[in-house]
C-alpha positions as CSV (number, residue, x, y, z in Angstrom):
1,X,-1.0,32.2,-17.2
2,X,-1.5,34.0,-20.4
3,X,-6.3,34.8,-21.1
4,X,-6.8,35.8,-24.4
5,X,-9.5,38.0,-24.4
6,X,-10.0,38.0,-28.6
7,X,-13.0,40.2,-29.8
8,X,-13.9,40.3,-25.6
9,X,-12.5,43.8,-25.2
10,X,-11.4,44.6,-21.8
11,X,-11.4,41.9,-18.7
12,X,-11.6,43.2,-15.4
13,X,-8.9,43.1,-13.5
14,X,-10.3,41.8,-10.6
15,X,-12.6,39.2,-13.0
16,X,-9.4,37.8,-14.9
17,X,-7.9,37.3,-11.4
18,X,-10.4,34.9,-10.1
19,X,-10.8,33.0,-14.2
20,X,-7.4,32.5,-12.4
21,X,-7.5,31.0,-9.8
22,X,-10.8,29.0,-10.8
23,X,-8.1,27.6,-13.6
24,X,-6.0,26.2,-11.4
25,X,-8.1,24.7,-9.0
26,X,-9.4,22.8,-12.7
27,X,-5.5,21.9,-13.0
28,X,-4.7,21.1,-10.5
29,X,-7.7,18.9,-9.5
30,X,-6.4,17.2,-12.6
31,X,-3.5,16.1,-11.6
32,X,-4.8,14.6,-9.6
33,X,-7.2,12.7,-11.4
34,X,-4.8,11.7,-13.9
35,X,-2.7,10.1,-10.2
36,X,-5.4,7.9,-9.0
37,X,-6.2,6.8,-12.4
38,X,-3.0,5.9,-12.4
39,X,-2.9,4.2,-8.9
40,X,-6.2,2.7,-10.2
41,X,-4.6,0.8,-13.1
42,X,-2.0,-0.6,-10.7
43,X,-4.6,-2.6,-8.8
44,X,-6.4,-3.8,-12.1
45,X,-3.1,-5.0,-13.1
46,X,-2.7,-6.7,-10.3
47,X,-6.1,-7.9,-10.2
48,X,-4.5,-9.4,-14.4
49,X,-2.2,-11.0,-13.5
50,X,-3.8,-12.7,-11.0
51,X,-6.8,-13.8,-12.9
52,X,-3.8,-15.0,-15.5
53,X,-2.9,-17.0,-13.9
54,X,-5.7,-17.7,-12.1
55,X,-7.1,-18.7,-15.4
56,X,-9.4,-17.1,-14.9
57,X,-11.9,-14.3,-17.5
58,X,-9.6,-10.4,-17.7
59,X,-13.6,-9.8,-18.3
60,X,-16.9,-10.4,-14.7
61,X,-19.5,-8.9,-16.5
62,X,-21.8,-9.3,-12.9
63,X,-19.3,-6.9,-11.8
64,X,-18.7,-4.8,-13.7
65,X,-22.4,-4.0,-13.8
66,X,-22.6,-3.1,-9.6
67,X,-19.5,-0.9,-10.0
68,X,-21.6,0.5,-12.2
69,X,-25.1,1.0,-10.9
70,X,-22.5,2.1,-7.4
71,X,-21.4,4.3,-9.4
72,X,-24.2,5.7,-10.8
73,X,-25.5,6.0,-7.3
74,X,-22.2,7.8,-5.4
75,X,-22.5,10.4,-8.8
76,X,-26.3,11.0,-7.9
77,X,-25.4,12.1,-4.2
78,X,-22.3,13.6,-5.4
79,X,-24.7,15.6,-7.9
80,X,-22.6,14.5,-11.1
81,X,-25.0,13.7,-14.4
82,X,-25.4,9.7,-13.1
83,X,-25.2,9.2,-17.5
84,X,-22.0,11.0,-17.4
85,X,-20.4,8.6,-14.8
86,X,-21.3,5.3,-16.1
87,X,-19.5,6.4,-20.1
88,X,-16.5,7.0,-18.0
89,X,-16.7,3.7,-15.8
90,X,-17.7,2.0,-18.7
91,X,-14.5,3.7,-20.8
92,X,-12.1,2.9,-18.2
93,X,-13.7,-1.2,-17.3
94,X,-13.1,-0.7,-21.9
95,X,-9.2,-0.6,-21.2
96,X,-8.8,-2.5,-17.9
97,X,-10.0,-5.8,-20.2
98,X,-8.0,-5.0,-23.3
99,X,-5.0,-4.8,-19.7
100,X,-6.6,-8.0,-18.8
101,X,-6.6,-9.4,-22.5
102,X,-3.4,-8.6,-23.2
103,X,-1.7,-9.6,-19.2
104,X,-3.5,-13.6,-20.4
105,X,-2.5,-13.2,-23.5
106,X,1.5,-13.4,-21.7
107,X,1.1,-15.4,-19.5
108,X,3.1,-18.8,-19.9
109,X,0.2,-21.4,-20.0
110,X,-2.2,-19.2,-19.5
111,X,-6.1,-18.7,-21.6
112,X,-6.4,-17.8,-24.5
113,X,-7.1,-13.3,-24.8
114,X,-11.6,-13.4,-24.5
115,X,-13.6,-11.7,-22.6
116,X,-15.3,-14.6,-21.7
């Protein structure tokens, strides 16, 4: 890993080493987040297919509200900004609904793609 020091002068080797260690940890966490999101979307795709087969609406506003409240509590307990956690989950929910609408539209005899 190369660390640019443009305009900052020489950096103590111990500081550089600690920075690299922390950035490596961040990279590992980012990879884990991507893999966890991939697993989550595999599950939500299955939900979307089940909903389409049984002509259920792609969106479930009551569940979404419960999940947002749950995630806000988890975020607070983890010392993470609950507003950030809510924005993050809303982004994911919007993508899941988009997938469910697409699945519903692709299912033979399935309902039209609405968020009902």
